[in-house]
Biopython code that builds the backbone (N, CA, C, O; Angstrom):
import numpy as np
from Bio.PDB.StructureBuilder import StructureBuilder

atoms = [
    (1, "MET", "N", (35.860, 57.393, 13.772)),
    (1, "MET", "CA", (36.743, 56.360, 13.333)),
    (1, "MET", "C", (35.939, 55.188, 12.790)),
    (1, "MET", "O", (35.469, 54.342, 13.552)),
    (2, "PRO", "N", (35.783, 55.140, 11.476)),
    (2, "PRO", "CA", (35.040, 54.036, 10.872)),
    (2, "PRO", "C", (35.827, 52.736, 10.941)),
    (2, "PRO", "O", (37.056, 52.729, 10.872)),
    (3, "PHE", "N", (35.092, 51.633, 11.079)),
    (3, "PHE", "CA", (35.706, 50.316, 11.013)),
    (3, "PHE", "C", (36.196, 50.076, 9.585)),
    (3, "PHE", "O", (35.768, 50.755, 8.651)),
    (4, "LEU", "N", (37.087, 49.115, 9.426)),
    (4, "LEU", "CA", (37.632, 48.799, 8.112)),
    (4, "LEU", "C", (36.523, 48.434, 7.127)),
    (4, "LEU", "O", (36.517, 48.928, 5.999)),
    (5, "LEU", "N", (35.589, 47.581, 7.533)),
    (5, "LEU", "CA", (34.522, 47.174, 6.610)),
    (5, "LEU", "C", (33.595, 48.335, 6.275)),
    (5, "LEU", "O", (33.027, 48.367, 5.184)),
    (6, "GLU", "N", (33.429, 49.286, 7.183)),
    (6, "GLU", "CA", (32.637, 50.478, 6.867)),
    (6, "GLU", "C", (33.344, 51.318, 5.807)),
    (6, "GLU", "O", (32.696, 51.873, 4.919)),
    (7, "ARG", "N", (34.662, 51.411, 5.896)),
    (7, "ARG", "CA", (35.422, 52.159, 4.893)),
    (7, "ARG", "C", (35.385, 51.455, 3.546)),
    (7, "ARG", "O", (35.301, 52.109, 2.506)),
    (8, "LEU", "N", (35.446, 50.122, 3.556)),
    (8, "LEU", "CA", (35.403, 49.376, 2.298)),
    (8, "LEU", "C", (34.024, 49.435, 1.651)),
    (8, "LEU", "O", (33.911, 49.467, 0.425)),
    (9, "ALA", "N", (32.979, 49.450, 2.472)),
    (9, "ALA", "CA", (31.617, 49.488, 1.943)),
    (9, "ALA", "C", (31.267, 50.852, 1.374)),
    (9, "ALA", "O", (30.444, 50.955, 0.464)),
    (10, "ALA", "N", (31.882, 51.892, 1.900)),
    (10, "ALA", "CA", (31.597, 53.249, 1.438)),
    (10, "ALA", "C", (32.917, 53.964, 1.158)),
    (10, "ALA", "O", (33.468, 54.615, 2.046)),
    (11, "PRO", "N", (33.427, 53.850, -0.065)),
    (11, "PRO", "CA", (34.715, 54.476, -0.378)),
    (11, "PRO", "C", (34.734, 55.980, -0.134)),
    (11, "PRO", "O", (35.806, 56.570, 0.001)),
    (12, "SER", "N", (33.551, 56.611, -0.076)),
    (12, "SER", "CA", (33.511, 58.052, 0.179)),
    (12, "SER", "C", (34.031, 58.388, 1.576)),
    (12, "SER", "O", (34.364, 59.541, 1.849)),
    (13, "LEU", "N", (34.103, 57.392, 2.463)),
    (13, "LEU", "CA", (34.645, 57.635, 3.798)),
    (13, "LEU", "C", (36.128, 57.983, 3.750)),
    (13, "LEU", "O", (36.658, 58.589, 4.681)),
    (14, "LEU", "N", (36.789, 57.602, 2.673)),
    (14, "LEU", "CA", (38.211, 57.892, 2.540)),
    (14, "LEU", "C", (38.455, 59.342, 2.142)),
    (14, "LEU", "O", (39.568, 59.849, 2.282)),
    (15, "SER", "N", (37.433, 59.998, 1.653)),
    (15, "SER", "CA", (37.552, 61.390, 1.254)),
    (15, "SER", "C", (37.665, 62.284, 2.483)),
    (15, "SER", "O", (37.041, 62.019, 3.510)),
    (16, "THR", "N", (38.448, 63.322, 2.374)),
    (16, "THR", "CA", (38.589, 64.254, 3.507)),
    (16, "THR", "C", (37.381, 65.167, 3.619)),
    (16, "THR", "O", (37.193, 65.812, 4.651)),
    (17, "GLU", "N", (36.559, 65.236, 2.579)),
    (17, "GLU", "CA", (35.378, 66.097, 2.611)),
    (17, "GLU", "C", (34.216, 65.453, 3.345)),
    (17, "GLU", "O", (33.308, 66.151, 3.799)),
    (18, "TYR", "N", (34.231, 64.158, 3.466)),
    (18, "TYR", "CA", (33.137, 63.429, 4.111)),
    (18, "TYR", "C", (33.286, 63.505, 5.630)),
    (18, "TYR", "O", (34.361, 63.246, 6.171)),
    (19, "GLU", "N", (32.204, 63.862, 6.308)),
    (19, "GLU", "CA", (32.239, 63.893, 7.771)),
    (19, "GLU", "C", (31.580, 62.622, 8.300)),
    (19, "GLU", "O", (30.403, 62.366, 8.046)),
    (20, "PHE", "N", (32.339, 61.852, 9.022)),
    (20, "PHE", "CA", (31.880, 60.576, 9.555)),
    (20, "PHE", "C", (30.983, 60.821, 10.765)),
    (20, "PHE", "O", (31.368, 61.543, 11.685)),
    (21, "ASP", "N", (29.788, 60.223, 10.771)),
    (21, "ASP", "CA", (28.856, 60.365, 11.894)),
    (21, "ASP", "C", (28.979, 59.140, 12.793)),
    (21, "ASP", "O", (28.472, 58.065, 12.471)),
    (22, "LEU", "N", (29.645, 59.310, 13.902)),
    (22, "LEU", "CA", (29.919, 58.207, 14.819)),
    (22, "LEU", "C", (28.641, 57.627, 15.405)),
    (22, "LEU", "O", (28.524, 56.408, 15.534)),
    (23, "ARG", "N", (27.690, 58.466, 15.758)),
    (23, "ARG", "CA", (26.425, 57.987, 16.339)),
    (23, "ARG", "C", (25.687, 57.065, 15.372)),
    (23, "ARG", "O", (25.216, 55.998, 15.765)),
    (24, "ASP", "N", (25.587, 57.471, 14.118)),
    (24, "ASP", "CA", (24.906, 56.633, 13.129)),
    (24, "ASP", "C", (25.646, 55.322, 12.903)),
    (24, "ASP", "O", (25.021, 54.277, 12.719)),
    (25, "ALA", "N", (26.978, 55.376, 12.916)),
    (25, "ALA", "CA", (27.763, 54.155, 12.731)),
    (25, "ALA", "C", (27.534, 53.177, 13.879)),
    (25, "ALA", "O", (27.441, 51.970, 13.656)),
    (26, "ILE", "N", (27.442, 53.686, 15.095)),
    (26, "ILE", "CA", (27.198, 52.822, 16.256)),
    (26, "ILE", "C", (25.789, 52.240, 16.200)),
    (26, "ILE", "O", (25.596, 51.057, 16.478)),
    (27, "LYS", "N", (24.815, 53.052, 15.846)),
    (27, "LYS", "CA", (23.439, 52.556, 15.715)),
    (27, "LYS", "C", (23.357, 51.462, 14.656)),
    (27, "LYS", "O", (22.686, 50.450, 14.854)),
    (28, "THR", "N", (24.032, 51.664, 13.547)),
    (28, "THR", "CA", (24.033, 50.665, 12.478)),
    (28, "THR", "C", (24.684, 49.374, 12.952)),
    (28, "THR", "O", (24.192, 48.283, 12.665)),
    (29, "GLN", "N", (25.797, 49.498, 13.681)),
    (29, "GLN", "CA", (26.481, 48.302, 14.189)),
    (29, "GLN", "C", (25.594, 47.551, 15.187)),
    (29, "GLN", "O", (25.567, 46.320, 15.171)),
    (30, "ILE", "N", (24.881, 48.256, 16.039)),
    (30, "ILE", "CA", (23.974, 47.607, 17.000)),
    (30, "ILE", "C", (22.868, 46.873, 16.246)),
    (30, "ILE", "O", (22.506, 45.753, 16.604)),
    (31, "GLN", "N", (22.341, 47.499, 15.218)),
    (31, "GLN", "CA", (21.305, 46.843, 14.427)),
    (31, "GLN", "C", (21.853, 45.608, 13.714)),
    (31, "GLN", "O", (21.137, 44.621, 13.550)),
    (32, "ARG", "N", (23.100, 45.655, 13.294)),
    (32, "ARG", "CA", (23.722, 44.460, 12.703)),
    (32, "ARG", "C", (23.823, 43.345, 13.731)),
    (32, "ARG", "O", (23.502, 42.192, 13.443)),
    (33, "LEU", "N", (24.268, 43.694, 14.925)),
    (33, "LEU", "CA", (24.384, 42.678, 15.981)),
    (33, "LEU", "C", (23.038, 42.039, 16.276)),
    (33, "LEU", "O", (22.966, 40.839, 16.543)),
    (34, "LEU", "N", (21.970, 42.828, 16.230)),
    (34, "LEU", "CA", (20.635, 42.291, 16.480)),
    (34, "LEU", "C", (20.136, 41.416, 15.339)),
    (34, "LEU", "O", (19.327, 40.514, 15.556)),
    (35, "SER", "N", (20.612, 41.674, 14.136)),
    (35, "SER", "CA", (20.113, 40.905, 12.994)),
    (35, "SER", "C", (20.887, 39.617, 12.765)),
    (35, "SER", "O", (20.442, 38.755, 12.008)),
    (36, "ILE", "N", (22.049, 39.475, 13.413)),
    (36, "ILE", "CA", (22.838, 38.243, 13.273)),
    (36, "ILE", "C", (22.297, 37.201, 14.239)),
    (36, "ILE", "O", (22.114, 37.486, 15.422)),
    (37, "ARG", "N", (22.046, 36.031, 13.758)),
    (37, "ARG", "CA", (21.546, 34.949, 14.599)),
    (37, "ARG", "C", (22.702, 34.067, 15.035)),
    (37, "ARG", "O", (23.593, 33.753, 14.246)),
    (38, "ALA", "N", (22.678, 33.674, 16.289)),
    (38, "ALA", "CA", (23.716, 32.791, 16.820)),
    (38, "ALA", "C", (23.613, 31.434, 16.132)),
    (38, "ALA", "O", (22.523, 30.881, 15.988)),
    (39, "ILE", "N", (24.756, 30.906, 15.711)),
    (39, "ILE", "CA", (24.807, 29.593, 15.064)),
    (39, "ILE", "C", (25.328, 28.607, 16.092)),
    (39, "ILE", "O", (26.420, 28.780, 16.634)),
    (40, "GLU", "N", (24.558, 27.592, 16.352)),
    (40, "GLU", "CA", (24.962, 26.601, 17.343)),
    (40, "GLU", "C", (25.441, 25.339, 16.645)),
    (40, "GLU", "O", (24.877, 24.921, 15.634)),
    (41, "SER", "N", (26.464, 24.752, 17.184)),
    (41, "SER", "CA", (26.951, 23.495, 16.644)),
    (41, "SER", "C", (26.282, 22.343, 17.391)),
    (41, "SER", "O", (25.472, 22.563, 18.291)),
    (42, "ALA", "N", (26.622, 21.141, 17.019)),
    (42, "ALA", "CA", (26.006, 19.963, 17.633)),
    (42, "ALA", "C", (26.301, 19.877, 19.128)),
    (42, "ALA", "O", (25.477, 19.383, 19.897)),
    (43, "ASP", "N", (27.472, 20.354, 19.540)),
    (43, "ASP", "CA", (27.792, 20.278, 20.966)),
    (43, "ASP", "C", (27.440, 21.570, 21.698)),
    (43, "ASP", "O", (27.997, 21.853, 22.758)),
    (44, "ASP", "N", (26.509, 22.362, 21.135)),
    (44, "ASP", "CA", (25.948, 23.555, 21.765)),
    (44, "ASP", "C", (26.995, 24.642, 22.014)),
    (44, "ASP", "O", (26.938, 25.344, 23.023)),
    (45, "ILE", "N", (27.941, 24.776, 21.100)),
    (45, "ILE", "CA", (28.927, 25.847, 21.179)),
    (45, "ILE", "C", (28.592, 26.854, 20.094)),
    (45, "ILE", "O", (28.400, 26.489, 18.934)),
    (46, "HIS", "N", (28.523, 28.124, 20.473)),
    (46, "HIS", "CA", (28.184, 29.169, 19.514)),
    (46, "HIS", "C", (29.409, 29.543, 18.686)),
    (46, "HIS", "O", (30.503, 29.715, 19.224)),
    (47, "LEU", "N", (29.223, 29.666, 17.404)),
    (47, "LEU", "CA", (30.288, 30.074, 16.511)),
    (47, "LEU", "C", (30.639, 31.537, 16.783)),
    (47, "LEU", "O", (29.794, 32.414, 16.603)),
    (48, "LEU", "N", (31.846, 31.806, 17.206)),
    (48, "LEU", "CA", (32.356, 33.147, 17.493)),
    (48, "LEU", "C", (31.600, 33.853, 18.616)),
    (48, "LEU", "O", (31.890, 35.015, 18.903)),
    (49, "ASN", "N", (30.664, 33.203, 19.243)),
    (49, "ASN", "CA", (29.849, 33.811, 20.290)),
    (49, "ASN", "C", (29.248, 35.123, 19.798)),
    (49, "ASN", "O", (29.190, 36.104, 20.538)),
    (50, "LEU", "N", (28.809, 35.132, 18.567)),
    (50, "LEU", "CA", (28.272, 36.331, 17.938)),
    (50, "LEU", "C", (26.820, 36.107, 17.587)),
    (50, "LEU", "O", (26.452, 35.029, 17.121)),
    (51, "GLY", "N", (26.003, 37.099, 17.801)),
    (51, "GLY", "CA", (24.607, 37.051, 17.410)),
    (51, "GLY", "C", (23.672, 36.900, 18.593)),
    (51, "GLY", "O", (24.054, 36.447, 19.672)),
    (52, "CYS", "N", (22.447, 37.293, 18.350)),
    (52, "CYS", "CA", (21.386, 37.227, 19.359)),
    (52, "CYS", "C", (20.320, 36.258, 18.877)),
    (52, "CYS", "O", (20.184, 35.995, 17.682)),
    (53, "GLY", "N", (19.589, 35.749, 19.811)),
    (53, "GLY", "CA", (18.393, 35.015, 19.429)),
    (53, "GLY", "C", (17.371, 36.004, 18.898)),
    (53, "GLY", "O", (17.527, 37.213, 19.070)),
    (54, "SER", "N", (16.360, 35.517, 18.274)),
    (54, "SER", "CA", (15.324, 36.397, 17.763)),
    (54, "SER", "C", (14.492, 36.941, 18.918)),
    (54, "SER", "O", (14.093, 36.194, 19.811)),
    (55, "VAL", "N", (14.237, 38.230, 18.896)),
    (55, "VAL", "CA", (13.437, 38.841, 19.953)),
    (55, "VAL", "C", (12.001, 38.319, 19.904)),
    (55, "VAL", "O", (11.277, 38.404, 20.895)),
    (56, "VAL", "N", (11.591, 37.785, 18.762)),
    (56, "VAL", "CA", (10.253, 37.223, 18.628)),
    (56, "VAL", "C", (10.079, 36.009, 19.537)),
    (56, "VAL", "O", (8.968, 35.711, 19.978)),
    (57, "GLU", "N", (11.182, 35.308, 19.815)),
    (57, "GLU", "CA", (11.122, 34.125, 20.665)),
    (57, "GLU", "C", (11.062, 34.465, 22.155)),
    (57, "GLU", "O", (10.857, 33.582, 22.987)),
    (58, "VAL", "N", (11.240, 35.729, 22.484)),
    (58, "VAL", "CA", (11.194, 36.161, 23.884)),
    (58, "VAL", "C", (9.741, 36.394, 24.268)),
    (58, "VAL", "O", (8.987, 37.005, 23.512)),
    (59, "GLY", "N", (9.347, 35.908, 25.439)),
    (59, "GLY", "CA", (7.980, 36.107, 25.910)),
    (59, "GLY", "C", (7.679, 37.584, 26.074)),
    (59, "GLY", "O", (8.471, 38.315, 26.670)),
    (60, "PHE", "N", (6.549, 38.032, 25.554)),
    (60, "PHE", "CA", (6.195, 39.453, 25.539)),
    (60, "PHE", "C", (6.169, 40.049, 26.939)),
    (60, "PHE", "O", (6.684, 41.147, 27.149)),
    (61, "ASN", "N", (5.583, 39.353, 27.890)),
    (61, "ASN", "CA", (5.481, 39.877, 29.249)),
    (61, "ASN", "C", (6.419, 39.181, 30.222)),
    (61, "ASN", "O", (6.278, 39.344, 31.435)),
    (62, "ASN", "N", (7.363, 38.417, 29.721)),
    (62, "ASN", "CA", (8.283, 37.699, 30.579)),
    (62, "ASN", "C", (9.508, 38.571, 30.857)),
    (62, "ASN", "O", (10.434, 38.629, 30.048)),
    (63, "LYS", "N", (9.503, 39.238, 31.989)),
    (63, "LYS", "CA", (10.576, 40.180, 32.316)),
    (63, "LYS", "C", (11.930, 39.494, 32.462)),
    (63, "LYS", "O", (12.960, 40.095, 32.159)),
    (64, "ILE", "N", (11.941, 38.251, 32.918)),
    (64, "ILE", "CA", (13.212, 37.526, 33.074)),
    (64, "ILE", "C", (13.840, 37.274, 31.712)),
    (64, "ILE", "O", (15.038, 37.494, 31.535)),
    (65, "GLN", "N", (13.040, 36.811, 30.736)),
    (65, "GLN", "CA", (13.563, 36.572, 29.390)),
    (65, "GLN", "C", (14.000, 37.875, 28.722)),
    (65, "GLN", "O", (15.026, 37.908, 28.042)),
    (66, "LEU", "N", (13.230, 38.946, 28.912)),
    (66, "LEU", "CA", (13.604, 40.231, 28.341)),
    (66, "LEU", "C", (14.925, 40.727, 28.930)),
    (66, "LEU", "O", (15.773, 41.251, 28.208)),
    (67, "GLN", "N", (15.096, 40.560, 30.236)),
    (67, "GLN", "CA", (16.338, 40.998, 30.874)),
    (67, "GLN", "C", (17.521, 40.145, 30.411)),
    (67, "GLN", "O", (18.623, 40.659, 30.218)),
    (68, "ARG", "N", (17.290, 38.849, 30.235)),
    (68, "ARG", "CA", (18.340, 37.962, 29.729)),
    (68, "ARG", "C", (18.760, 38.393, 28.315)),
    (68, "ARG", "O", (19.947, 38.407, 27.987)),
    (69, "TYR", "N", (17.784, 38.737, 27.500)),
    (69, "TYR", "CA", (18.064, 39.219, 26.143)),
    (69, "TYR", "C", (18.865, 40.520, 26.191)),
    (69, "TYR", "O", (19.823, 40.690, 25.437)),
    (70, "ALA", "N", (18.475, 41.434, 27.076)),
    (70, "ALA", "CA", (19.188, 42.708, 27.229)),
    (70, "ALA", "C", (20.625, 42.476, 27.691)),
    (70, "ALA", "O", (21.544, 43.138, 27.209)),
    (71, "ASN", "N", (20.826, 41.543, 28.618)),
    (71, "ASN", "CA", (22.174, 41.235, 29.093)),
    (71, "ASN", "C", (23.045, 40.663, 27.977)),
    (71, "ASN", "O", (24.220, 41.009, 27.855)),
    (72, "GLN", "N", (22.457, 39.785, 27.163)),
    (72, "GLN", "CA", (23.191, 39.210, 26.040)),
    (72, "GLN", "C", (23.589, 40.302, 25.049)),
    (72, "GLN", "O", (24.719, 40.317, 24.560)),
    (73, "LEU", "N", (22.668, 41.211, 24.756)),
    (73, "LEU", "CA", (22.961, 42.304, 23.834)),
    (73, "LEU", "C", (24.043, 43.225, 24.405)),
    (73, "LEU", "O", (24.904, 43.708, 23.670)),
    (74, "GLN", "N", (23.995, 43.460, 25.687)),
    (74, "GLN", "CA", (25.013, 44.309, 26.322)),
    (74, "GLN", "C", (26.406, 43.694, 26.187)),
    (74, "GLN", "O", (27.377, 44.401, 25.917)),
    (75, "ARG", "N", (26.500, 42.384, 26.375)),
    (75, "ARG", "CA", (27.797, 41.705, 26.209)),
    (75, "ARG", "C", (28.286, 41.814, 24.758)),
    (75, "ARG", "O", (29.471, 42.045, 24.515)),
    (76, "LEU", "N", (27.373, 41.648, 23.802)),
    (76, "LEU", "CA", (27.753, 41.750, 22.391)),
    (76, "LEU", "C", (28.235, 43.157, 22.039)),
    (76, "LEU", "O", (29.232, 43.322, 21.336)),
    (77, "ILE", "N", (27.527, 44.160, 22.530)),
    (77, "ILE", "CA", (27.915, 45.537, 22.241)),
    (77, "ILE", "C", (29.275, 45.835, 22.860)),
    (77, "ILE", "O", (30.126, 46.453, 22.220)),
    (78, "ALA", "N", (29.483, 45.405, 24.094)),
    (78, "ALA", "CA", (30.767, 45.652, 24.759)),
    (78, "ALA", "C", (31.916, 45.005, 23.990)),
    (78, "ALA", "O", (33.020, 45.546, 23.939)),
    (79, "ARG", "N", (31.649, 43.846, 23.392)),
    (79, "ARG", "CA", (32.720, 43.124, 22.691)),
    (79, "ARG", "C", (32.934, 43.602, 21.258)),
    (79, "ARG", "O", (34.074, 43.713, 20.808)),
    (80, "TYR", "N", (31.843, 43.887, 20.535)),
    (80, "TYR", "CA", (31.950, 44.151, 19.108)),
    (80, "TYR", "C", (31.726, 45.607, 18.710)),
    (80, "TYR", "O", (31.762, 45.930, 17.523)),
    (81, "GLU", "N", (31.497, 46.481, 19.667)),
    (81, "GLU", "CA", (31.362, 47.904, 19.357)),
    (81, "GLU", "C", (32.187, 48.706, 20.353)),
    (81, "GLU", "O", (31.634, 49.313, 21.271)),
    (82, "PRO", "N", (33.516, 48.712, 20.178)),
    (82, "PRO", "CA", (34.399, 49.376, 21.140)),
    (82, "PRO", "C", (34.303, 50.900, 21.131)),
    (82, "PRO", "O", (34.843, 51.558, 22.020)),
    (83, "ARG", "N", (33.623, 51.463, 20.141)),
    (83, "ARG", "CA", (33.501, 52.917, 20.086)),
    (83, "ARG", "C", (32.490, 53.435, 21.105)),
    (83, "ARG", "O", (32.453, 54.633, 21.386)),
    (84, "LEU", "N", (31.672, 52.545, 21.661)),
    (84, "LEU", "CA", (30.721, 52.908, 22.704)),
    (84, "LEU", "C", (31.310, 52.489, 24.042)),
    (84, "LEU", "O", (31.501, 51.300, 24.296)),
    (85, "VAL", "N", (31.596, 53.456, 24.889)),
    (85, "VAL", "CA", (32.261, 53.212, 26.164)),
    (85, "VAL", "C", (31.214, 52.927, 27.241)),
    (85, "VAL", "O", (30.225, 53.651, 27.362)),
    (86, "ALA", "N", (31.439, 51.872, 28.021)),
    (86, "ALA", "CA", (30.563, 51.469, 29.127)),
    (86, "ALA", "C", (29.097, 51.350, 28.694)),
    (86, "ALA", "O", (28.227, 52.022, 29.247)),
    (87, "PRO", "N", (28.830, 50.492, 27.704)),
    (87, "PRO", "CA", (27.431, 50.361, 27.254)),
    (87, "PRO", "C", (26.551, 49.714, 28.312)),
    (87, "PRO", "O", (26.983, 48.838, 29.062)),
    (88, "GLN", "N", (25.319, 50.167, 28.351)),
    (88, "GLN", "CA", (24.308, 49.580, 29.235)),
    (88, "GLN", "C", (23.044, 49.376, 28.421)),
    (88, "GLN", "O", (22.631, 50.251, 27.660)),
    (89, "VAL", "N", (22.434, 48.210, 28.591)),
    (89, "VAL", "CA", (21.179, 47.902, 27.916)),
    (89, "VAL", "C", (20.171, 47.559, 28.998)),
    (89, "VAL", "O", (20.429, 46.717, 29.858)),
    (90, "ARG", "N", (19.019, 48.219, 28.949)),
    (90, "ARG", "CA", (17.987, 47.926, 29.943)),
    (90, "ARG", "C", (16.626, 47.859, 29.267)),
    (90, "ARG", "O", (16.413, 48.430, 28.198)),
    (91, "VAL", "N", (15.722, 47.153, 29.910)),
    (91, "VAL", "CA", (14.356, 47.028, 29.417)),
    (91, "VAL", "C", (13.538, 48.122, 30.074)),
    (91, "VAL", "O", (13.566, 48.291, 31.293)),
    (92, "GLN", "N", (12.812, 48.861, 29.257)),
    (92, "GLN", "CA", (12.020, 49.974, 29.765)),
    (92, "GLN", "C", (10.604, 49.860, 29.223)),
    (92, "GLN", "O", (10.400, 49.480, 28.070)),
    (93, "ALA", "N", (9.647, 50.186, 30.044)),
    (93, "ALA", "CA", (8.259, 50.176, 29.587)),
    (93, "ALA", "C", (8.085, 51.244, 28.522)),
    (93, "ALA", "O", (8.618, 52.346, 28.646)),
    (94, "GLY", "N", (7.345, 50.919, 27.484)),
    (94, "GLY", "CA", (7.117, 51.874, 26.403)),
    (94, "GLY", "C", (6.292, 53.058, 26.869)),
    (94, "GLY", "O", (5.540, 52.962, 27.839)),
    (95, "SER", "N", (6.434, 54.168, 26.177)),
    (95, "SER", "CA", (5.721, 55.377, 26.571)),
    (95, "SER", "C", (4.312, 55.427, 25.996)),
    (95, "SER", "O", (3.516, 56.279, 26.392)),
    (96, "ASP", "N", (3.993, 54.536, 25.076)),
    (96, "ASP", "CA", (2.662, 54.558, 24.482)),
    (96, "ASP", "C", (1.691, 53.690, 25.288)),
    (96, "ASP", "O", (2.089, 52.994, 26.222)),
    (97, "SER", "N", (0.448, 53.742, 24.919)),
    (97, "SER", "CA", (-0.589, 53.026, 25.671)),
    (97, "SER", "C", (-0.668, 51.543, 25.334)),
    (97, "SER", "O", (-1.449, 50.824, 25.958)),
    (98, "SER", "N", (0.110, 51.061, 24.370)),
    (98, "SER", "CA", (0.031, 49.655, 23.974)),
    (98, "SER", "C", (0.827, 48.730, 24.890)),
    (98, "SER", "O", (0.843, 47.518, 24.675)),
    (99, "ARG", "N", (1.479, 49.275, 25.897)),
    (99, "ARG", "CA", (2.228, 48.524, 26.912)),
    (99, "ARG", "C", (3.389, 47.732, 26.316)),
    (99, "ARG", "O", (3.781, 46.702, 26.863)),
    (100, "THR", "N", (3.929, 48.196, 25.220)),
    (100, "THR", "CA", (5.089, 47.528, 24.657)),
    (100, "THR", "C", (6.331, 47.934, 25.442)),
    (100, "THR", "O", (6.406, 49.034, 25.990)),
    (101, "SER", "N", (7.270, 47.056, 25.483)),
    (101, "SER", "CA", (8.542, 47.356, 26.129)),
    (101, "SER", "C", (9.546, 47.726, 25.052)),
    (101, "SER", "O", (9.329, 47.472, 23.867)),
    (102, "GLN", "N", (10.629, 48.320, 25.471)),
    (102, "GLN", "CA", (11.683, 48.639, 24.531)),
    (102, "GLN", "C", (13.037, 48.494, 25.208)),
    (102, "GLN", "O", (13.160, 48.609, 26.427)),
    (103, "LEU", "N", (14.038, 48.240, 24.396)),
    (103, "LEU", "CA", (15.401, 48.191, 24.900)),
    (103, "LEU", "C", (15.987, 49.585, 24.770)),
    (103, "LEU", "O", (15.867, 50.232, 23.730)),
    (104, "VAL", "N", (16.620, 50.033, 25.835)),
    (104, "VAL", "CA", (17.279, 51.329, 25.835)),
    (104, "VAL", "C", (18.769, 51.077, 25.992)),
    (104, "VAL", "O", (19.206, 50.419, 26.936)),
    (105, "ILE", "N", (19.532, 51.604, 25.067)),
    (105, "ILE", "CA", (20.980, 51.428, 25.071)),
    (105, "ILE", "C", (21.607, 52.792, 25.315)),
    (105, "ILE", "O", (21.302, 53.768, 24.629)),
    (106, "ASN", "N", (22.482, 52.837, 26.298)),
    (106, "ASN", "CA", (23.204, 54.087, 26.514)),
    (106, "ASN", "C", (24.646, 53.798, 26.883)),
    (106, "ASN", "O", (25.008, 52.677, 27.242)),
    (107, "GLY", "N", (25.436, 54.811, 26.789)),
    (107, "GLY", "CA", (26.858, 54.738, 27.073)),
    (107, "GLY", "C", (27.451, 56.089, 26.763)),
    (107, "GLY", "O", (26.742, 57.095, 26.752)),
    (108, "SER", "N", (28.729, 56.122, 26.515)),
    (108, "SER", "CA", (29.347, 57.397, 26.158)),
    (108, "SER", "C", (30.286, 57.206, 24.979)),
    (108, "SER", "O", (30.813, 56.121, 24.737)),
    (109, "LEU", "N", (30.470, 58.287, 24.265)),
    (109, "LEU", "CA", (31.345, 58.315, 23.101)),
    (109, "LEU", "C", (32.571, 59.140, 23.452)),
    (109, "LEU", "O", (32.455, 60.216, 24.038)),
    (110, "ALA", "N", (33.719, 58.648, 23.104)),
    (110, "ALA", "CA", (34.931, 59.439, 23.250)),
    (110, "ALA", "C", (35.139, 60.162, 21.927)),
    (110, "ALA", "O", (35.568, 59.564, 20.940)),
    (111, "LYS", "N", (34.838, 61.431, 21.918)),
    (111, "LYS", "CA", (34.879, 62.195, 20.678)),
    (111, "LYS", "C", (35.606, 63.508, 20.951)),
    (111, "LYS", "O", (35.158, 64.320, 21.760)),
    (112, "ASN", "N", (36.708, 63.703, 20.279)),
    (112, "ASN", "CA", (37.513, 64.915, 20.455)),
    (112, "ASN", "C", (37.897, 65.149, 21.903)),
    (112, "ASN", "O", (37.843, 66.274, 22.400)),
    (113, "ASN", "N", (38.282, 64.086, 22.570)),
    (113, "ASN", "CA", (38.709, 64.121, 23.978)),
    (113, "ASN", "C", (37.615, 64.577, 24.931)),
    (113, "ASN", "O", (37.900, 64.962, 26.065)),
    (114, "GLU", "N", (36.372, 64.538, 24.482)),
    (114, "GLU", "CA", (35.234, 64.872, 25.342)),
    (114, "GLU", "C", (34.274, 63.695, 25.327)),
    (114, "GLU", "O", (34.047, 63.079, 24.285)),
    (115, "ALA", "N", (33.716, 63.388, 26.482)),
    (115, "ALA", "CA", (32.741, 62.296, 26.562)),
    (115, "ALA", "C", (31.364, 62.834, 26.204)),
    (115, "ALA", "O", (30.921, 63.841, 26.756)),
    (116, "GLU", "N", (30.691, 62.165, 25.286)),
    (116, "GLU", "CA", (29.328, 62.518, 24.903)),
    (116, "GLU", "C", (28.415, 61.365, 25.257)),
    (116, "GLU", "O", (28.805, 60.202, 25.155)),
    (117, "ILE", "N", (27.219, 61.677, 25.667)),
    (117, "ILE", "CA", (26.227, 60.659, 26.015)),
    (117, "ILE", "C", (25.621, 60.092, 24.731)),
    (117, "ILE", "O", (25.280, 60.831, 23.807)),
    (118, "PHE", "N", (25.496, 58.772, 24.696)),
    (118, "PHE", "CA", (24.853, 58.076, 23.587)),
    (118, "PHE", "C", (23.588, 57.434, 24.124)),
    (118, "PHE", "O", (23.623, 56.775, 25.164)),
    (119, "TYR", "N", (22.463, 57.617, 23.430)),
    (119, "TYR", "CA", (21.174, 57.066, 23.863)),
    (119, "TYR", "C", (20.448, 56.569, 22.610)),
    (119, "TYR", "O", (20.331, 57.289, 21.618)),
    (120, "PHE", "N", (19.960, 55.316, 22.676)),
    (120, "PHE", "CA", (19.315, 54.702, 21.516)),
    (120, "PHE", "C", (18.211, 53.800, 22.012)),
    (120, "PHE", "O", (18.437, 53.005, 22.923)),
    (121, "GLU", "N", (17.025, 53.897, 21.446)),
    (121, "GLU", "CA", (15.888, 53.071, 21.840)),
    (121, "GLU", "C", (15.544, 52.089, 20.730)),
    (121, "GLU", "O", (15.498, 52.449, 19.554)),
    (122, "LEU", "N", (15.307, 50.853, 21.119)),
    (122, "LEU", "CA", (14.882, 49.819, 20.194)),
    (122, "LEU", "C", (13.532, 49.270, 20.664)),
    (122, "LEU", "O", (13.458, 48.702, 21.753)),
    (123, "PRO", "N", (12.471, 49.422, 19.880)),
    (123, "PRO", "CA", (11.192, 48.855, 20.288)),
    (123, "PRO", "C", (11.230, 47.328, 20.212)),
    (123, "PRO", "O", (11.918, 46.757, 19.366)),
    (124, "LEU", "N", (10.490, 46.682, 21.097)),
    (124, "LEU", "CA", (10.447, 45.223, 21.137)),
    (124, "LEU", "C", (9.138, 44.665, 20.577)),
    (124, "LEU", "O", (8.648, 43.643, 21.058)),
    (125, "HIS", "N", (8.582, 45.308, 19.592)),
    (125, "HIS", "CA", (7.335, 44.779, 19.009)),
    (125, "HIS", "C", (7.464, 44.550, 17.555)),
    (125, "HIS", "O", (6.511, 44.109, 16.912)),
]
sb = StructureBuilder()
sb.init_structure("model")
sb.init_model(0)
sb.init_chain("A")
sb.init_seg("    ")
for serial, (resi, resn, name, xyz) in enumerate(atoms, 1):
    if name == "N":
        sb.init_residue(resn, " ", resi, " ")
    sb.init_atom(name, np.array(xyz, "f"), 0.0, 1.0, " ", f" {name:<3s}", serial, name[0])
structure = sb.get_structure()
């Protein structure tokens, strides 16, 4: 089920021959949420409560800041990506030797009345 703006951006989605990839659409939406910056007004109120701070501003080894960032992203995904059921975002140590951390996003997809696991990794470097 593509969002309205996804259908408008790609008219081929209206064709019955096109198969919509829900996983890719969710990944794209998450990347959009990460690329939107929160706009603050003079009285420190966020416009639409949409957007994340830049991950570059998060301390590389500061686990508290990384977890706060993950919590903020989880709230955004829960609010603006309803196609992902029960999203969870956690900070995980990277598998490579450079000691980078990454955000791991998981949840489930309701697809054809069956729940499918969704798993997506975002590097934090």
